[in-house]
C-alpha positions as CSV (number, residue, x, y, z in Angstrom):
1,Q,14.0,10.8,7.6
2,V,12.1,8.4,6.2
3,Q,9.7,8.5,3.2
4,L,6.7,6.4,1.4
5,V,6.5,7.3,-1.9
6,E,3.1,5.7,-3.9
7,S,3.0,5.6,-7.2
8,G,0.9,3.7,-10.1
9,G,-2.4,4.9,-9.0
10,G,-5.0,6.3,-12.3
11,L,-8.2,5.6,-13.8
12,V,-9.9,2.5,-14.9
13,Q,-12.4,0.8,-16.2
14,A,-14.5,-2.0,-14.3
15,G,-12.8,-5.2,-14.8
16,G,-9.3,-4.1,-15.4
17,S,-5.9,-3.9,-13.6
18,L,-3.6,-1.7,-11.4
19,R,-0.7,-2.1,-9.6
20,L,0.6,0.2,-7.0
21,S,4.4,0.4,-5.4
22,C,5.2,2.0,-2.8
23,A,9.0,3.1,-2.4
24,A,10.5,3.6,0.9
25,S,14.0,5.6,1.2
26,G,16.0,7.3,3.7
27,S,17.5,6.8,6.8
28,I,15.8,3.4,6.9
29,A,18.0,0.2,9.2
30,R,14.9,-1.9,8.9
31,I,11.0,-2.7,7.8
32,N,9.2,-4.1,9.7
33,A,5.1,-5.2,8.9
34,M,4.0,-3.3,5.2
35,N,0.5,-2.3,4.4
36,W,-2.4,-0.8,2.2
37,Y,-5.5,1.1,3.5
38,R,-7.8,3.0,1.4
39,Q,-9.8,5.9,1.7
40,V,-13.2,7.5,0.4
41,P,-14.4,11.3,1.3
42,G,-16.6,11.0,4.5
43,K,-15.1,7.7,5.3
44,Q,-12.4,6.1,7.5
45,R,-9.3,4.6,6.2
46,D,-9.8,1.0,5.8
47,L,-7.0,-2.0,5.9
48,V,-6.7,-3.5,2.3
49,A,-3.7,-5.6,2.9
50,H,-1.1,-6.6,5.2
51,I,2.6,-8.3,4.9
52,S,4.8,-9.1,6.9
53,S,9.3,-8.4,7.1
54,G,8.3,-12.6,6.5
55,L,6.3,-12.4,3.7
56,S,3.0,-13.4,5.3
57,T,0.0,-11.3,4.1
58,N,-3.5,-10.9,5.1
59,Y,-6.5,-9.5,3.1
60,A,-9.7,-7.7,3.7
61,D,-12.3,-9.9,2.9
62,F,-13.7,-7.2,0.1
63,V,-10.3,-7.6,-2.1
64,K,-9.8,-11.5,-1.7
65,G,-9.1,-13.2,-4.4
66,R,-8.9,-9.9,-6.2
67,F,-5.8,-8.0,-5.1
68,T,-2.4,-9.1,-4.7
69,I,0.1,-7.7,-2.3
70,S,4.1,-8.4,-2.8
71,R,7.3,-6.6,-1.1
72,D,11.0,-6.3,-2.3
73,N,12.7,-6.3,1.0
74,A,16.2,-5.3,-0.5
75,K,15.0,-2.3,-2.3
76,N,12.3,-1.4,0.7
77,T,9.4,-1.2,-2.4
78,M,5.8,-2.6,-1.6
79,Y,3.6,-3.3,-4.4
80,L,-0.5,-3.6,-4.5
81,Q,-1.5,-5.9,-7.9
82,M,-5.4,-4.7,-8.0
83,N,-7.3,-7.3,-10.5
84,S,-10.5,-7.2,-11.4
85,L,-11.4,-3.9,-10.2
86,K,-14.9,-2.3,-9.2
87,P,-15.8,0.6,-8.8
88,E,-16.6,0.4,-5.3
89,D,-12.6,0.0,-5.2
90,T,-12.3,3.7,-6.3
91,A,-10.6,5.6,-3.5
92,V,-7.3,7.3,-2.2
93,Y,-4.6,4.7,-1.7
94,Y,-2.0,4.8,1.2
95,C,0.7,2.9,2.0
96,N,1.8,2.5,5.7
97,A,5.2,0.8,7.4
98,D,7.0,0.3,10.2
99,V,10.0,1.5,10.0
100,L,13.0,1.3,12.5
101,S,15.4,4.4,11.6
102,S,19.1,4.3,11.5
103,S,19.5,7.8,12.5
104,T,17.9,7.6,15.5
105,G,17.4,3.6,16.2
106,V,13.9,4.5,17.1
107,W,10.8,2.8,15.4
108,F,8.3,4.6,13.9
109,N,5.0,4.4,11.9
110,Y,5.4,5.9,8.3
111,W,2.7,7.2,6.0
112,G,2.8,7.6,2.6
113,Q,1.1,10.6,0.2
114,G,-2.0,8.5,-0.9
115,S,-2.4,7.5,-5.1
116,Q,-6.0,8.2,-6.5
117,V,-7.7,5.3,-7.8
118,T,-10.6,5.8,-9.8
119,V,-12.8,2.5,-11.2
120,S,-15.3,3.6,-14.3
121,S,-18.4,1.6,-14.5
């Protein structure tokens, strides 16, 4: 069993910063790609940022220059530093990861439960 648990969401004023964390735990042999997604009610879930196991990164155009994705492979934890936040960044943020289970030997894609980020104007 593998779990992804997000933390760090909340309410912030426009122009402010938040840092999200995503900790993976359980029967983990290896974690490959990790991602942050976000979703607002009634809309599709959008990819925000991607980080490979080798630490290469990609960002959606709407967060480039403002958000930074990182990970600590020793801790099985991923982060999203969000700066210069805008009201349109308000959404539920989800972490996502490709994990090799140490108990089954099978790769599976896991999702966290989501963390609400609200940016007030």
